[in-house]
NUZARO-620681 format. One record per atom (N, C-alpha, C): residue number from 1; residue in three letters; atom name; x, y negated, z. Coordinates in steps of 0.2 Angstrom, whole numbers, padded with zeros to 4 digits. Layout:
<atoms>
  vexvo  romi  rofi   east  north     up
    NUM   Ala    CA      X      Y      Z
...
</atoms>
This chain:
<atoms>
  vexvo  romi  rofi   east  north     up
      1   Met     N   0004   0006   0000
      1   Met    CA   0000   0000   0000
      1   Met     C   0004  -0006   0000
      2   Asp     N   0003  -0011  -0004
      2   Asp    CA   0007  -0017  -0004
      2   Asp     C   0004  -0022   0000
      3   Gln     N   0008  -0025   0005
      3   Gln    CA   0006  -0030   0009
      3   Gln     C   0007  -0037   0006
      4   Gln     N   0002  -0041   0006
      4   Gln    CA   0003  -0048   0003
      4   Gln     C   0007  -0052   0008
      5   Lys     N   0012  -0056   0005
      5   Lys    CA   0015  -0060   0009
      5   Lys     C   0012  -0067   0010
      6   Met     N   0012  -0070   0015
      6   Met    CA   0009  -0076   0016
      6   Met     C   0013  -0082   0013
      7   Pro     N   0010  -0086   0010
      7   Pro    CA   0014  -0092   0007
      7   Pro     C   0018  -0096   0012
      8   Pro     N   0024  -0098   0010
      8   Pro    CA   0028  -0101   0016
      8   Pro     C   0025  -0107   0018
      9   Ala     N   0022  -0111   0014
      9   Ala    CA   0018  -0117   0017
      9   Ala     C   0013  -0116   0022
     10   Val     N   0009  -0111   0021
     10   Val    CA   0004  -0109   0026
     10   Val     C   0008  -0106   0032
     11   Leu     N   0013  -0102   0032
     11   Leu    CA   0017  -0100   0037
     11   Leu     C   0020  -0105   0041
     12   Arg     N   0022  -0110   0038
     12   Arg    CA   0025  -0116   0042
     12   Arg     C   0020  -0120   0045
     13   Leu     N   0014  -0121   0042
     13   Leu    CA   0008  -0124   0045
     13   Leu     C   0006  -0120   0052
     14   Leu     N   0006  -0114   0051
     14   Leu    CA   0003  -0110   0057
     14   Leu     C   0008  -0110   0063
     15   Val     N   0015  -0111   0061
     15   Val    CA   0020  -0111   0066
     15   Val     C   0021  -0118   0069
     16   Ile     N   0021  -0123   0065
     16   Ile    CA   0022  -0130   0067
     16   Ile     C   0017  -0133   0070
     17   Phe     N   0010  -0132   0068
     17   Phe    CA   0005  -0135   0072
     17   Phe     C   0004  -0134   0079
     18   Pro     N   0005  -0127   0082
     18   Pro    CA   0005  -0126   0089
     18   Pro     C   0011  -0130   0092
     19   Asn     N   0016  -0130   0089
     19   Asn    CA   0022  -0134   0092
     19   Asn     C   0021  -0141   0093
     20   Val     N   0017  -0144   0088
     20   Val    CA   0015  -0151   0088
     20   Val     C   0010  -0152   0094
     21   Leu     N   0006  -0147   0095
     21   Leu    CA   0001  -0148   0100
     21   Leu     C   0004  -0147   0107
     22   Ser     N   0010  -0143   0107
     22   Ser    CA   0013  -0143   0114
     22   Ser     C   0017  -0149   0116
     23   Tyr     N   0019  -0153   0111
     23   Tyr    CA   0022  -0159   0112
     23   Tyr     C   0017  -0164   0114
     24   Leu     N   0011  -0164   0111
     24   Leu    CA   0005  -0168   0113
     24   Leu     C   0003  -0167   0120
     25   Leu     N   0003  -0160   0122
     25   Leu    CA   0001  -0158   0129
     25   Leu     C   0006  -0161   0134
     26   Leu     N   0013  -0160   0132
     26   Leu    CA   0018  -0163   0136
     26   Leu     C   0018  -0170   0137
     27   Gly     N   0016  -0174   0132
     27   Gly    CA   0015  -0181   0132
     27   Gly     C   0010  -0183   0137
     28   Gly     N   0004  -0179   0136
     28   Gly    CA  -0002  -0180   0140
     28   Gly     C   0000  -0179   0148
     29   Leu     N   0003  -0174   0149
     29   Leu    CA   0005  -0172   0156
     29   Leu     C   0009  -0177   0159
     30   Ile     N   0014  -0180   0155
     30   Ile    CA   0019  -0185   0158
     30   Ile     C   0015  -0191   0159
     31   Phe     N   0010  -0193   0155
     31   Phe    CA   0006  -0199   0156
     31   Phe     C   0002  -0198   0162
     32   Tyr     N  -0001  -0192   0162
     32   Tyr    CA  -0006  -0191   0168
     32   Tyr     C  -0002  -0192   0175
     33   Val     N   0004  -0189   0175
     33   Val    CA   0008  -0189   0181
     33   Val     C   0010  -0196   0183
     34   Met     N   0012  -0200   0177
     34   Met    CA   0014  -0207   0179
     34   Met     C   0008  -0211   0181
     35   Ser     N   0003  -0210   0178
     35   Ser    CA  -0003  -0214   0180
     35   Ser     C  -0006  -0213   0186
     36   Asn     N  -0005  -0206   0189
     36   Asn    CA  -0008  -0204   0195
     36   Asn     C  -0003  -0202   0200
     37   Tyr     N   0003  -0205   0200
     37   Tyr    CA   0008  -0203   0204
     37   Tyr     C   0007  -0203   0211
     38   Glu     N   0004  -0209   0213
     38   Glu    CA   0003  -0210   0221
     38   Glu     C  -0003  -0205   0223
     39   Leu     N  -0008  -0204   0219
     39   Leu    CA  -0013  -0200   0221
     39   Leu     C  -0011  -0192   0222
     40   Leu     N  -0007  -0190   0217
     40   Leu    CA  -0004  -0184   0217
     40   Leu     C   0001  -0183   0222
     41   Lys     N   0005  -0188   0224
     41   Lys    CA   0010  -0187   0229
     41   Lys     C   0006  -0187   0236
     42   Ser     N   0001  -0191   0237
     42   Ser    CA  -0003  -0191   0243
     42   Ser     C  -0007  -0184   0244
     43   Ser     N  -0009  -0181   0239
     43   Ser    CA  -0013  -0175   0240
     43   Ser     C  -0008  -0169   0239
     44   Glu     N  -0002  -0170   0239
     44   Glu    CA   0003  -0165   0238
     44   Glu     C   0003  -0160   0232
     45   Asn     N   0000  -0163   0227
     45   Asn    CA   0000  -0159   0221
     45   Asn     C   0005  -0161   0215
     46   Leu     N   0009  -0166   0217
     46   Leu    CA   0014  -0168   0212
     46   Leu     C   0019  -0163   0210
     47   Lys     N   0021  -0158   0215
     47   Lys    CA   0026  -0153   0213
     47   Lys     C   0023  -0148   0208
     48   Val     N   0017  -0147   0208
     48   Val    CA   0014  -0142   0204
     48   Val     C   0014  -0145   0197
     49   Trp     N   0012  -0151   0196
     49   Trp    CA   0012  -0155   0189
     49   Trp     C   0019  -0155   0187
     50   Leu     N   0024  -0157   0191
     50   Leu    CA   0031  -0157   0189
     50   Leu     C   0034  -0150   0187
     51   Ile     N   0031  -0145   0190
     51   Ile    CA   0033  -0138   0187
     51   Ile     C   0030  -0137   0181
     52   Phe     N   0024  -0139   0179
     52   Phe    CA   0021  -0138   0173
     52   Phe     C   0025  -0142   0167
     53   Ile     N   0027  -0148   0169
     53   Ile    CA   0031  -0152   0164
     53   Ile     C   0038  -0148   0163
     54   Ala     N   0041  -0146   0169
     54   Ala    CA   0048  -0143   0168
     54   Ala     C   0048  -0136   0165
     55   Val     N   0042  -0133   0164
     55   Val    CA   0041  -0127   0161
     55   Val     C   0040  -0128   0153
     56   Leu     N   0035  -0133   0152
     56   Leu    CA   0033  -0134   0145
     56   Leu     C   0039  -0138   0141
     57   Ala     N   0042  -0142   0144
     57   Ala    CA   0047  -0146   0140
     57   Ala     C   0053  -0142   0137
     58   Pro     N   0056  -0137   0141
     58   Pro    CA   0061  -0133   0137
     58   Pro     C   0058  -0128   0132
     59   Ala     N   0052  -0126   0134
     59   Ala    CA   0049  -0121   0129
     59   Ala     C   0047  -0125   0123
     60   Ala     N   0045  -0131   0123
     60   Ala    CA   0044  -0134   0117
     60   Ala     C   0050  -0136   0113
     61   Val     N   0055  -0138   0116
     61   Val    CA   0061  -0139   0113
     61   Val     C   0064  -0133   0110
     62   Tyr     N   0064  -0127   0114
     62   Tyr    CA   0067  -0121   0111
     62   Tyr     C   0063  -0119   0105
     63   Thr     N   0057  -0119   0105
     63   Thr    CA   0053  -0117   0099
     63   Thr     C   0054  -0122   0093
     64   Thr     N   0055  -0128   0094
     64   Thr    CA   0057  -0133   0089
     64   Thr     C   0064  -0131   0085
     65   Phe     N   0069  -0129   0090
     65   Phe    CA   0075  -0127   0087
     65   Phe     C   0075  -0120   0083
     66   Ser     N   0070  -0116   0086
     66   Ser    CA   0069  -0110   0083
     66   Ser     C   0066  -0110   0076
     67   Ile     N   0061  -0115   0075
     67   Ile    CA   0058  -0116   0069
     67   Ile     C   0063  -0119   0064
     68   Val     N   0066  -0124   0066
     68   Val    CA   0071  -0127   0062
     68   Val     C   0076  -0122   0059
     69   Lys     N   0079  -0118   0064
     69   Lys    CA   0084  -0113   0062
     69   Lys     C   0081  -0108   0056
     70   Lys     N   0074  -0106   0057
     70   Lys    CA   0071  -0101   0053
     70   Lys     C   0070  -0105   0046
     71   Ile     N   0068  -0111   0046
     71   Ile    CA   0067  -0114   0040
     71   Ile     C   0074  -0115   0036
     72   Arg     N   0079  -0117   0039
     72   Arg    CA   0085  -0118   0036
     72   Arg     C   0088  -0111   0033
     73   Ala     N   0086  -0106   0037
     73   Ala    CA   0089  -0099   0035
     73   Ala     C   0084  -0096   0029
     74   Gly     N   0079  -0100   0027
     74   Gly    CA   0075  -0098   0022
     74   Gly     C   0069  -0093   0023
     75   His     N   0068  -0091   0030
     75   His    CA   0063  -0087   0032
     75   His     C   0056  -0089   0032
     76   Met     N   0056  -0096   0031
     76   Met    CA   0049  -0099   0031
     76   Met     C   0049  -0104   0025
</atoms>
């Protein structure tokens, strides 16, 4: 059986779109923490939000470098 290969443009779109969304989420989290800093600090929830940011930021950056590496290698 022959498997049809997905066109590279569609594959790039399916991989890059979630990565862009992760950056938008990261920006939203940073904005939320900055605008509600005092409230989060007083309710002792600041650490949880900072952990979310600390986990999401490296994951988004690593995914970006991985995508760029695959595109330069010609896999996408």
